[in-house]
N, C-alpha and C positions, 0 to 999 in steps of 0.2 A: 663552615660552610653556609649557604645560601640556600635554604629547601622553598622552593615554594609552592604552595596549595593552590589549587587551581580555584576560581572565583567559581561560583553556585550561582549560575540564573533561577534566585525564588520565583520570581514572576513565572515563568513558564516551568518549575517544575515539576510541578503535575501533570503534565501536558496528556503523556502516556500511560497514565491511570486509568483504566478500568473496570468498573464494578458490574462483576457480572452476578446473575440473578441469585444465585447460591450463596451470596453477599461475602465472597473471597472479593482478595484484591490484589490483580496481579501489577506489575512494575513493569514490564516486559510486551509490548505485543506482539502477539503473536504470528508466526510465519506460516503462512498458509498460500497454495498450489491450487490455482483456476483454470479451467477451460477456456479458454476465449475462443471466440466464436466471428466473424465480420461475416455482417450483414449484408456486407455489399459483395467483396469476394470469394465469400465461404470460408477461408481460410482457418484453418481450426490449430491451436497453439497451446502449451502449456505456459500459463505468466505463473510470477511469484509476487505475493503480496505480504508488508510485513502491515498490521494492523490490516487500513485500507489503502494504503499508499503502495504503486506499482513500484519495485524497482528496478532496475535503468535497464532497457530493454533496446535491441535494435526495432526491432519492428511494431512496437507498440509504447504508448504513450497516454499519459494519462492530462486531463483538463476538466474543471468544473466535476473532479469525484468519478467520472468516468472514465472509463478504457477505451482508446480505438486504437484500430490499426493505420499503417502506413501508407497505407493503399491509396487514399482522398477519402474516404468512406466520412461521411458527414453525420453520421449514426455511430452511438458509441457500439460497442462487442457485445454479444450477452455472453455472460457468464457463469460456468457450469461447476457445480462443485466436484 
């Protein structure tokens, strides 16, 4: 029987570790929902993020850490809790 163990990417293994202010360590990035408001067309919609990365969306995209609406706005959306 040939059982293969997946290779560990040792260079990037700690990329998703976040040390909180209370000194606890989390290994999974936090899933959050934010309300995105487009500054150009005023669209308001909920977007989903894991850590600080936008989950795939038809109407929004992420570039340089900012979230943009696909209406053609050159300014990033405002995110609200």
